C-alpha positions in Angstrom: 0.0 0.0 0.0 1.3 3.4 -0.9 0.7 6.0 1.9 2.8 8.9 0.8 2.5 10.1 -2.8 2.8 13.8 -2.2 5.3 14.4 -4.9 4.7 11.9 -7.8 6.9 11.8 -10.8 6.9 9.9 -14.1 9.8 8.9 -16.5 9.0 7.6 -19.9 11.4 6.3 -22.6 11.0 4.3 -25.7 11.8 1.2 -23.6 9.3 1.7 -20.9 8.2 3.9 -18.0 8.4 4.3 -14.2 6.3 6.2 -11.7 7.7 7.1 -8.3 7.1 9.3 -5.3 9.5 11.5 -3.5 8.2 12.4 0.0 8.8 11.3 3.5 9.0 7.7 2.3 10.2 7.5 -1.3 8.7 4.7 -3.3 8.8 3.3 -6.8 5.4 2.0 -7.6 5.1 1.3 -11.3 7.9 0.1 -13.5 7.2 -1.3 -16.9 9.5 -2.3 -19.8 8.0 -3.0 -23.2 8.5 -6.7 -24.1 10.8 -6.0 -27.0 13.2 -4.1 -24.7 13.3 -6.6 -21.9 16.5 -8.4 -20.8 18.6 -5.6 -22.3 19.3 -3.6 -19.1 16.4 -1.1 -19.6 14.7 -1.7 -16.3 18.0 -1.2 -14.5 18.6 2.1 -16.4 15.2 3.4 -15.5 15.6 2.4 -11.8 19.1 3.9 -11.6 17.7 7.2 -13.0 14.9 7.2 -10.4 17.3 6.2 -7.5 19.6 9.1 -8.6 16.7 11.6 -8.7 15.6 10.5 -5.2 19.1 10.7 -3.8 19.6 14.2 -5.3 16.9 15.5 -2.9 19.3 14.6 -0.1 17.3 11.5 1.0 19.7 8.8 2.2 17.3 6.2 3.7 15.8 3.1 2.2 13.9 3.5 -1.1 10.9 1.2 -1.3 9.6 -0.5 -4.4 6.4 -2.4 -5.2 7.1 -5.8 -6.8 4.2 -6.7 -9.0 5.5 -8.7 -12.0 3.2 -9.2 -14.9 2.2 -12.7 -15.7 4.3 -12.7 -18.9 7.3 -11.2 -17.3 9.7 -12.2 -14.5 9.0 -14.4 -11.4 8.5 -12.7 -8.0 11.6 -14.4 -6.6 13.8 -13.1 -9.5 12.3 -9.6 -9.4 12.9 -9.3 -5.6 16.5 -10.4 -6.1 16.9 -7.8 -8.9 15.5 -5.0 -6.8 17.6 -5.9 -3.8 20.8 -5.9 -5.9 20.0 -2.3 -6.7 19.7 -1.5 -3.0 15.9 -1.2 -3.0 13.6 -2.4 -0.3 10.7 -4.5 -1.4 7.5 -4.1 0.5 6.7 -7.2 2.6 3.1 -7.0 1.4 4.3 -7.7 -2.1 6.6 -10.7 -1.4 3.9 -13.4 -1.6 
């Protein structure tokens, strides 16, 4: 559940898009990469951009992310590992 979306932002590229919120508890809540651009590092590039934007505000705490893989995409286990490697915290509600 997202409680703090006071400052929502959106990044869009040819490869996909990402929504995120910068507030008291920054969160990335919607990441999508078009199927033809998957497995080419595009999700990582989008997330690194967003993480950098959040860090530029001076925020140094955990950055949360919602993990909701699409049926035709990546497994929950793999997506959680991917996010954690980038230093993100996956909400426990989404780790089922």
